[in-house]
C-alpha positions, 0 to 999 in steps of 0.5 A: 500500500503506497501513501499519496504525497500531500503537497505542503503549499496546497491552498485547499483544506486537506481531506482525510488523515495526514501524518506518519504512522507511529510504527514508521516513525519509531522505525526511523528514529531507532534506525538513525537515533535521536538526541533529546535535550531540554532545560527547565528553570523554575524562577521567582522574581527572575531569580532562578531557584531550580534548574533541571536538564535533560540530555538523552540519546535514543538509538537501537542496539547493534551487534557491530558497534562495540559497547563503550564499557570495557566490561560489557556494561554497567549491568 
């Protein structure tokens, strides 16, 4: 089953659902990897009180790429 290409500059309203199936999106993310990074700062009167930082790497496991740990991993 092939999906029809939807042009982004079409002035007419779109009919029917438009998007990427979740399975295809997950497959692409795990095949190439994705980095998630973000900061959250809680401040009162412009005085920062709490800062939370998130840095995460999501990727699939590949047997051809060795583990970065000498003993095979932290577990």
